[in-house]
C-alpha positions, 0 to 999 in steps of 0.5 A: 500500500502506498503511503498516500493511500494509507494516510487517506484510509487511516484518517477516514477510518479513524474518524468513522470509527471514533464517530461510531463509538456511541453506536457500538455501545448502544443498547441492543433493543431497536425500534422497529419503525423505520422512520424512528430509526431514520430520525435516530440516524439523523440525530446521531450524525448531526452532532459534531464529533468530539475528540478526546482532549488527550494527546497520544504521542506516537513516540510512546508507541515506538515511532522515531524521527528520521532524516528527510531528503527531497524528491519529486512526487505527485501531489495531485492527479495532475501535478508534481512538486518537490517534497521531503521524504524519509531516507531509504532504510528509515524505521517504519513508524506505521505500527506505532501510529496504528497502536496509538490510534487503537489506544485512542479508540479503546479509550473512546469506546471505554468512555461510551461504555464504562464496563470496558477496561482501559489500558495505559500507553506504554512508557516512553523510551 
């Protein structure tokens, strides 16, 4: 998977997962009237997404900085530009980013469902 595709998927997936947290923890009883169900959906998506007032530092999950080098890359479907990119052989930080997002999601779900246990981030190295 290309980095650009990964980042687009990551940002879209994170927002949709976090916005679904109240839905995932909702009661299992459902209203059988489709108009009530439609109004429930409208009410849920009409509310702005509230993000936790907490930072999840990816370095606490194993990410590390790296040297950057300039390169020419596509920045849109029709345009190239000079951008900075990690040097070859740099540490892959995607697992750390994924772990931080997972932790944020767990905490969001735990807030919407107090019965779920929470975990603390790993100690910074």
